N, C-alpha and C positions, 0 to 999 in steps of 0.2 A: 263558178266564179263569173261574175258579169262585169262588163265594161261600160263606161259612160263618160259624159263630159259635164263639168260643173257649169251651170247656167247662172246661179245666184247663190250668194252666201249671206245668211242673216243670222247674226249672233253665233250660236253653236250648231246651226242647221245649214245644210247645203242642198240646193235643188239640183238634181241630176237628170240629164236626159240619157236614158240607157241606149244601148246599141240596137234594141228592138223598138225604138221610137216611143217608149213609155217613160213616164216621169215619176220620180220618187224622191224622197228626202232621206239623207243620211247625216250622221254627225260630222261636223267639219273638224279639221285638224290643222295644226300649225303648218304654214307653207302652202295651204290650199288657196287657189285663185281661180276666178272665172276663166273658162276655156281650158282648164287643166283636165287631162284624161286620168281617170281613177278606176280602180278595180274594187268591187265590193261583193259581198255575199247577201243572200236573202235575209240573214239575221241582222245585217247592218241597216236595213231599211226601217225608218221610223214611221213613215206614213205611206200606206199603199193606196193605190187607186180605188175609188169607190164605184162599184158598178150597180146600176139600177135594173131591176127586173121590169120588163115590159114585153109587149107582143113581138112577134118575129119581124114585122114590117118596121117597127120603130128601131129594133135592134139592127136590122140591115141598113136602114138609113143612117143611124149613128155610126155604124161601122164604115160606111162609105165616106161620111164626113170626116171621121177620124183619119182614114187612109189618105184622103185628099189633103187635109190640113197637115198631116204628118209629112207628106211628100213635099208640100210647099215649105213647111218649116224646116224640113231637113235640107232642102236645097238652099234656103236662106242661111241656115245654120252652118252648112259646110262651106259656104262662100264667105260668110262674115264672122261667125262666132267660133266655129271649131278651130282647134289648134292644128295647123297644117305642118308647121315647121318651127324649129327653135333656132335662134341665132345667139351665139355667145361671144362676148368681147372680153378678153383677159388682158389687162395692162398691169396696173396694180389693183385698181378696182376691177372686180369681176361682176359683169352684168349679163343677164340672160333676157332675151326678147322672145315673145310668143307671136308668131305671124299666122294670119289666116291665109286662105287659098289665094286671095287677091294681093297678098304681099303687104298688108297693113299690120301695124303693131296693135294687138288686142290686149297685151299685158306686158309688163316689165318688172323684173325683180332683181335686187342686189344680192349677190351670193356671198358677200363679205361686208364688213362695216363701211369700207370706202365706197363700195358700189351703192349701198343704201343712202350714203350721204349725197352722192351724185344725183340719184333719182329723187331725193327730196328737193333738189334745186330745179329740176326740169321734169316735165310730164310729156313723155313721148308716145302715150297711147293715142290711137287713131291716126298716127303719122304713117307715111310710107316708110318702108324699112330703111331705105337709103337716107331719107331726111332724118329719121330718128338716130341712126348711127352717127351722122355728121354732128347732130346736136350733142350727142354723148361725148364724142371726141373733143368738140369745142369746149365743153364744160370741164372735162378732165384736164385740158391744157390750162384753162383759167384757174383751176384748183391745184395746179403745179404737180399733177400726177404724171404728166409727160414733161420731161426736162429738156431744155434746149441744148445743154452741153453734152449730154450722154446719148448713146445709141439705145433707144427705147425698144423693148421687145413687145410686140403686139400680136396676140394670138386670136384668130377669128375661126369659129367653127359653126357648122350647121348640123342640126339633128333632124332627120326625116325617117320615114319608113324605108325599109331596105328596097322596096320596089320603086321608091321615088328618089333614088340616089342621084339621078341626073338633075332633078330639080334642086337638090341640095348643092350640087356643084355650081349651078347657075346663081343661086342665092349667095354662095360664098364669093363668087367672082364679083357680083354687084357690090357687096359690102366691102370687099377688099379695095375695089376701085374708089369707093367713096372715102375710105380711110386714107388712102394714098393721096387723094386730092387735098384733104385737110392737112395732112402732114407736110406735103410739099408746099402748100400755100403759106404755111407759117415757117418755112425754112427749118424744119426739124428733121432729125435723123431717126429713122425707125426701121426695125427689122420685123417684117410681117410674116407670120406663119399661118397657114390655113389647112383645114381638113374637114371631112364630112364623117359623121358618126351616125349611129342608129339609136332608137328609143330604148333598147335593152341596156346599152351602156349608160344612157342618161338616167335610167331608173336606179342603177347601182350608184352613180354619182350623187343623185338626190338623197339616197339613204345616208351617205356620208356628209351631206350638206356642203359639197364643193362643186366646182365647175367640172364640165366634162374634160376640159384640157388638163386640169390638175389631176383628175382621176386617172386619165390615160398615162400621164407622166409618172404618177406613183405606181401604177400597175406595171409600167415598163421597168421602173427601178426594181420592184419586187421580182419581176421575171428575170432581170439581169442578175440580181442577187442569188436567185435560185439556181440559175445556170452556172454562176461562179461557184456556188456551194457544191453542185454536182461535179463540176470540173475538179475542184479541190479534193473532193472525196476520191474521185478517180485517180488523180495524181498521187494522193496519199497511199491508195491501194497499190499503185504501180511502184512507188518508192519503197513501200513496205516489202513487196515481193523482191525487189532488187536487194534490199538490205538482208532479207532472209537468205537469198541465194549467196550473198557475200559471206554472211555468217556461216553458212554450211561449208563453203569452200575453205574459209579460215579454220573452221573446226576440223575439217578433214586433213588439212596440212599439219595442224598442230598435233592431231592424233598420230599421224605418220611419223613426225619428228620424235614424239614421245616414245613410240615403239622402237625407233632406231636407238634412242638414248638408253632405253631399258635393256636392249640387247647388249650394248657396249658395257653397261654397268654389270649385267649378269656375267659377261665374259671375264671381267676383272675380279669379280667376287667369287668365282668358282674355287680358286685355291684357298682363299680365306674360309670359305664354307667347309671345304674338306678338313682343314685343320680344326675348325670349330667343332665339326662333327666327331672327329676322333677324340678330342678332349672331352666332349660331352659324353661319349660312350664310356671312357675311362672313369669319369666322375660318377656316372650311373652305376658302374660295377662296384665302385668303392661304397657308394651309398647303399647298394643292395646288400653287400657283405656286412656293413655296419648294422643294417636293419635286422639281418638274420641273427647276429650276435645278441642284439638287444632282445629279440624275441626269445632266444634260448634262455638268457638270464631271467627274463620275465616269467617264462614257464617254470623254471626251477624255483624261483621265489614264490610263485603262486602255489606250487605243489607243496612246498614246506609249510607255508602259512595255512594251507588247507588241512594238512595232516595235524598240525598243532591244534587247529580249531576242532577237528574231529575228536581228538583226545580230550580236549576241555569239555566238549559236549557230552562224551561218554562218562567222564568223571562226575559231571553235574547231574546226569541222569541217575547214576548210582546213588549219589547223595540224596537225591529226591526220593528214590525208592526206600532207602534206609529211614529217612524221616517219616515216610508214610507208615512203614512197619512199626516204628516206635510209637507213633501216634495211635495206631490200632491197638497195640499192646496196652498202652495206658488206658485207652477207652475200655478195654475188656476188664482190666483190674478194677477200675472205678465202678464198673457195672456189677462185678462180683461182690464188692464191698457193700454196695447199695442193697443188693439182694439179701445179704447176711443180716444187715441192720434191720431190714423189713421183717425178717423171720423172728428176730429177737423181740422186736416190738409186739408182734402178733402173739408170741408165747406168753409174754408178760401180761398182755391184755387178757388172755384166756384164763390165767391163774387168778387174776384179780376177780374175774367174773365168778369163778368157782367159790372163792372165799365169801363173796357177797351172797351167793346162793345158800351157802351153808349157814351164814348168819341169819338169813331169812327163815331157813328151816328151823333153826334153834329157837328163834323168836316164836314161831308158830307152835312149836312143841311146848314151850313155856306157857304160852297162852292156853293151850289145851289142858295142860296140867292144872293151871289156876282154875279153869272152868270145872275140872273134875273135882278139885278140892272143895270148891264152893258148893258143888252139888252134893257132895258127901256130907258137908256140914248141915246142909238143909235137911237131908234125910235123917240125920241124927237128931236134930232138933224136933223133927216131927215125931220121932219115936219117943 
């Protein structure tokens, strides 16, 4: 991270003189003004220095010229151009002035709309710090930002490096004196507050777009709120501890009283309990006797029903056996009948076959006889 001071702003580019006395260009941003200290990286540089190759003597001469001119320019720059301190004036308009080492105003900017309106009416650049502050106070009175009937609060602050805090006190004293002169000269009432801050606080205020005075006031409020919050939490914890201890004590007392009441109740109930117990024992004995009687009657009934069932089952089995035997007998008779009928049919069929055979034999015998007769007739005729 490198640091430098804005020398010139042209459209979207700003020429920067770095802390090593080199020059470069970076992109400008809203709120940038000449004399402002900025931080940048190498990647932010738009146009770097161009170096030319030459022999060692030319390089040495160029180096000496650059060193000398840089020293002269740095001296001039630190005296006239560089921002040495910042002075803020908070009334209703908030205005911030940039001073060089000689105490001259090199830039001014309004931190709110009212401050911008005031600076549009007057140009305090190149003025001495005291003269510029007087001109600003005069213009704010003319624009009725400082009222005659009320006590006006005016805050003046200076911002310097931490090592230059004594110079900051001197600047604040000079500006405060100039403001008092203007207020007293116009017979106005004003309550003036002054303080000195550093550039670290100013950078935080710039990020929020407010004056250092307003930033410190807001930060103080937030700090107070945090402290109150912490205190409330602590008080709540202590209160909770007290409540818990009270609850424990009350619970202990209540438990003790309940135990005592239970003892009294138990003492009163002992007689009742004895009576209830004897009655319960008598009732239990009666119930047991009744249950035994019921069981006996149930056993007898079950036995009788079982015997009856067994008899019925035996009878049924006998009937089934008789049915089976009768069925077998019928089957045997039927079978014998069928066998007899088959035999009869076979015998009739065999007799019929014999008759047919005899008939055939008779026929053949007759045929043979006819043949013999024919042959005999033929023999006779031959003779």
